[in-house]
C-alpha positions as CSV (number, residue, x, y, z in Angstrom):
1,M,0.0,0.0,0.0
2,N,1.2,3.5,-0.8
3,E,1.9,5.7,2.1
4,F,-0.6,8.4,2.8
5,S,-0.4,11.4,5.1
6,Y,-3.5,12.1,7.2
7,S,-3.8,15.6,5.6
8,E,-3.9,14.0,2.1
9,L,-7.3,12.4,3.1
10,F,-8.7,15.9,3.1
11,T,-7.7,16.7,-0.5
12,A,-9.3,15.7,-3.8
13,A,-5.9,14.6,-5.2
14,G,-5.2,12.5,-2.1
15,L,-8.6,10.8,-2.3
16,L,-8.2,10.0,-6.0
17,R,-4.8,8.4,-5.2
18,L,-6.3,6.5,-2.3
19,D,-9.2,5.3,-4.5
20,A,-6.7,4.2,-7.2
21,D,-4.7,2.3,-4.6
22,F,-7.9,0.6,-3.4
23,L,-8.8,-0.4,-7.0
24,R,-5.3,-1.7,-7.6
25,Q,-5.4,-3.9,-4.5
26,L,-8.9,-5.1,-5.2
27,S,-7.8,-6.1,-8.7
28,T,-5.1,-8.3,-7.3
29,Q,-7.5,-9.9,-4.7
30,D,-10.6,-10.2,-6.9
31,G,-10.3,-9.1,-10.5
32,G,-13.9,-9.8,-11.3
33,L,-15.2,-7.7,-8.5
34,A,-12.8,-4.9,-9.4
35,T,-14.1,-5.0,-13.0
36,S,-17.7,-4.9,-11.8
37,L,-17.0,-1.9,-9.5
38,R,-15.3,0.0,-12.4
39,A,-18.1,-0.8,-14.8
40,Y,-20.7,0.3,-12.2
41,R,-18.8,3.6,-11.5
42,D,-18.3,4.3,-15.2
43,G,-22.0,3.7,-16.0
44,E,-21.2,0.7,-18.2
45,Q,-23.3,-1.6,-16.0
46,Q,-26.9,-1.2,-15.0
47,P,-27.2,0.0,-11.4
48,F,-27.7,-2.7,-8.9
49,I,-31.1,-2.8,-7.2
50,G,-32.5,-4.6,-4.3
51,Q,-30.8,-7.8,-3.3
52,A,-28.2,-7.5,-6.1
53,Q,-27.0,-4.2,-4.6
54,S,-26.8,-5.7,-1.1
55,E,-24.8,-8.7,-2.4
56,F,-22.5,-6.5,-4.3
57,L,-21.8,-4.3,-1.3
58,L,-21.3,-7.4,0.9
59,C,-18.7,-8.7,-1.5
60,L,-16.9,-5.4,-1.4
61,A,-17.1,-4.9,2.3
62,P,-14.3,-7.3,3.5
63,H,-11.9,-5.9,0.9
64,L,-12.6,-2.4,2.0
65,E,-12.3,-3.3,5.6
66,R,-8.9,-4.8,5.1
67,F,-7.8,-1.8,3.1
68,I,-8.9,0.7,5.7
69,A,-7.4,-1.4,8.5
70,R,-4.0,-1.4,6.7
71,L,-4.3,2.3,5.9
72,F,-4.7,3.3,9.6
73,C,-2.4,0.5,10.9
74,V,-5.2,-1.1,13.0
75,E,-5.1,-4.7,11.7
76,P,-4.7,-6.2,15.2
77,E,-7.6,-4.3,16.6
78,V,-9.8,-5.2,13.7
79,A,-8.9,-8.9,14.0
80,E,-9.7,-8.7,17.7
81,L,-13.1,-7.1,17.0
82,Q,-13.8,-9.7,14.4
83,A,-13.0,-12.6,16.8
84,R,-15.2,-11.1,19.5
85,T,-18.0,-10.7,17.0
86,R,-17.6,-14.3,15.8
87,S,-17.7,-15.5,19.4
88,H,-21.4,-14.6,19.4
89,D,-22.1,-16.8,16.3
90,V,-23.5,-19.7,18.4
91,V,-26.0,-17.3,20.1
92,M,-27.1,-15.9,16.7
93,D,-27.4,-19.4,15.3
94,F,-29.6,-20.4,18.2
95,K,-31.8,-17.3,17.8
96,K,-32.1,-17.9,14.1
97,H,-33.1,-21.6,14.6
98,F,-35.5,-20.6,17.4
99,V,-37.2,-17.9,15.2
100,L,-37.5,-20.3,12.2
101,R,-39.4,-22.8,14.3
């Protein structure tokens, strides 16, 4: 990841560079998703609606989360929060099962 200064995040040029860096990293991690994002942004693809939009955003979310965690050097803290959240999975599974009955 390129180095960014905090003040760059308040400039249009800095945000463009940040976005380009995100797209570059996304391309290496998931080329198809990066292509879809570029097509969506460029208006080459029909806008996502309803569930398709939700699925698209859910696919992008983990990539963006990792990117932001690296940008602000908070990967250990993010990993800890993820582990704490996953520790509640058994409760959520029970609730889901109970509600479905």
